[in-house]
N, C-alpha and C positions, 0 to 999 in steps of 0.2 A: 801749280806748273804741272808739266809732262815728260814723260820719257819716251825715246823711242826703244819697241822691243821686236829685235826680226825672229822672225821663224820662218822657217823652214817644211813646205808643204809638197807632196808629189802634184804635179800640174794636174792632174785629173782631180783631184780633189778642189782645184783650188776652180777648175774649170766647170765641174758639177756644183759648187756653191753662188756660181757665179748666175749658172744657167739654171739653179732655181731663185735666184734672187734673195739669197740671204746673206743680211747684212756682217760678214765675220768679223768685224774691226767691231761692231756692238756685243756679238756673242761671248766674242774674248773675254771685253770688258765685262761684260755681267759675268758672266763663269766666274773670272780670276776674282770680282769683288764678292762674289757666292763662297767660293771657296778659303777666300779669307777671316772674312766673317766666321765658318765652319771652324777652321781651324781654330783662331780666338777663341769660340766659346770651347774646343774641347780640351785645348790646353788650360783655361781659365778653371776649367771641371775640374782637371788632374789638380790643380792647384789647390781646388777646395778641399779635396777628398784627403792632398797628400796632410792639409791642416787640420781637418775632423780626424786624423787618424792619429796627429800627437799631442792632440789638446786635450785636456782634461775629460776623464767621465763622468756623466752626470746619471747620477743613479735615476730611477725612473717618478719617483714622489718629487721630483727637486721643483718643481711648480705648484705644487700642492704646500711643499712647504715655504714655498718664497711669499705664496702668498696668504696664508694662515700668520707669515710672521709680519707680513704687512698692513693686514688687517690691527695686528694687536697692537699692530705701534700708533697707527693710526687713530 
């Protein structure tokens, strides 16, 4: 399903777009899709950073200790 978004632009700009053969409908839709994707990834990155800040700090040898324990158990 789609919706209508109305945008008012200067007549000169519309005339130039038509003169140059630019499909402004397609340009606007593609721009908005890219902008939504960028903002989504930016927000997810911020959430991830906040989670990392709140999470427990692991020592530098955490992986080494984990592997040693796993090998001894196996």
